[in-house]
C-alpha positions, 0 to 999 in steps of 0.5 A: 347193798350190792355187795350183801345181797345177790338177787334183789334189784337195787333202785336209785330212787329218783336221780334229779337230772336237772341237777346233774351233768348227764355223763356223770349219771350215765357213769355212775348208773353203769358202774352201780349196774357192773358192782351189782350184776346187772340188778340196778333200776335207774330211777329219774325225776324233774325235782319240785321245789324251788328252794331245792334248785336255788341251793343247786344253783340251777335256774327251776325255770330251766327244769323241763327242758333240761330233764328232757335234754339231759334224759335222752342222753343218759338213756342212749348212754346207758344202752350204747356206751357213748354219750353225746349232746347238742342241747343248749344245757349239756353240750357234749361231744362224743366219748365212750362211758367207762365203764361199757354197759354191763347189759340192757336197761330195758324194763330198768327204767323209772320216772317219777310222773307227777305233771302232764308234761312228765306222763307225756316224757315217761311214755316218750323215753319208754320209762316205767311211770312213778307216782306219789299219792298227793293228789286224788285217785281219780286224778292220778287214774286220768294220768295213768290212762294218759301214759298207757295211751301214750306209751303204746302210741310211741313203742307200739306195745302196752305200758309197763305197769305204774310204780306207787311211791310213798313214804311211811313210818313203822315202829314196834310201838304203835304211839311212838310211830304215830307221833314220829311220823308226825314230826317228819 
């Protein structure tokens, strides 16, 4: 996509941080940013299914701590070009990341925030909040209000607009679209 386009931004979806080594995530994000000439959007998530965690060999009970530890390390690394960590999950000496950052990721980081803890973490790290349409909008609105207030408290500025993601299936034949979407 980076080679075939020159203007669109390229987002990662959600990189599930507890399933990945922070240094590898930082290196891959910076490489994609170089290949796309600074058009990369970095999206993070914590993951939500025990079955997926079991398949990755990671204890889901550690998910929150692993996410918080990795997110701080990666954001610092893609900004400075160096990564380090002294936490229990990702102890890391301070190597230089290669390639070095292409340009600032300010305004280009987002986080799926579907739990109260994730809403607060997104605000703390300065990420744009991403939600899925899986709860009543009144409940979602409460989470968005909490995010906005926490973001302003942490950063002294208004929060960026939230991002709403959902899954859609399209087809030129309406009956086939409905049938195919129901099978997913």
